[in-house]
N, C-alpha and C positions, 0 to 999 in steps of 0.2 A: 600177719594173718588177722583177719577180722575177729574181734572179740566175741561176736555173736554167730556161732556156727550155723551154717545153712543146712547141714546134714547131721543127724544124731551122732554119727561116729567121728565127725570132724574134730571135736574137742579132744576125744581120746587120741586121735592121731597127732594133734598139736602137742598134747601132753607127752606123748611118746617121743616125738622128734626133739622136743625141748628138754627131755629127761626130767619131767615133772612128776616123777613117781617111778616105782619099780617096773622095769621093762616087762618082767614076767606077768605082773598083775595087769598091766595095760594090754599086753598081748592076749591074755585070757579074756578080758572084757571085749576086745576087738574080735575075738573068735566067735562071739555071738552074732556077728554080722556075716553075710555071705562073703566068701573069699574073693570071688570074681568081682571086678569093678570095671565098668565101661564108660563112666562119665569123666568129667574133668577131674584132675587131682584135687583132693580135699586139703592137702597140706604139701609143703615144699621142704625138702632137705637141702640146705645150702651150706657153704663152707663154714659159716659161723657156728652151725650146729655141731659139726665135726670138731672144730676148734674148742668149743665149750666142753665137749666130752673128753677130748684129749687133755685139755687143761685140768679137768677134774682128776684125771688119772695121774698127770704129772704132779699135781699138788697133793696127791694122796687121799683125795676125797672119794675117789672111785677106784675099785679094784679091777684087775684085768677081766675077771668073770662078769662084772657089771658092764664093762665096755663091750665085751663080746655079746652079752645078752641083748644089749641095746641095739647093736648093729644087726644082730641076727633077727631081731623082731621087725626091723624095717627093711632089710635087704631086698626082698622080692615082692614087696607090696605093690599092687597095681593102683592103689588109691593115693600113692605118693608120687611126687615129681622130684627128681634129683637134678639140681642145676648148679653148676655146670656138670656135664657128664663125668668129669673126674671125681665128683662127689660119690657117684655110684661105685666107682672103683675103690675109693677109700673105704666105703662101707663094706664092700666085699672083703677087703683085706682084714678089717676089724672083726668081721663076723666069722672069718675062717682062719684064725691064727695058725692052726696046725698045717694048713695047706700053703699058707703064705709065709 
């Protein structure tokens, strides 16, 4: 991702995807922007993002609630792209542990 965001919420999205801050705080800040998004994705969720978060969980750096909050904050965002499609499935499982 380009280090100079083209859109004001792009840096917040990158920070959220890369877990550079509390997901709840970043989600609150993103809530200041309209929910609907019709442009190109502002950030991409890729396998390394999921691996990073799962690694943090495995290493004890992140708790299950933090992982769930992270996935929940990004699961249905229209301003994010999930590539490959299996990443979206992984995020769904992490965001909904009681269902899965």
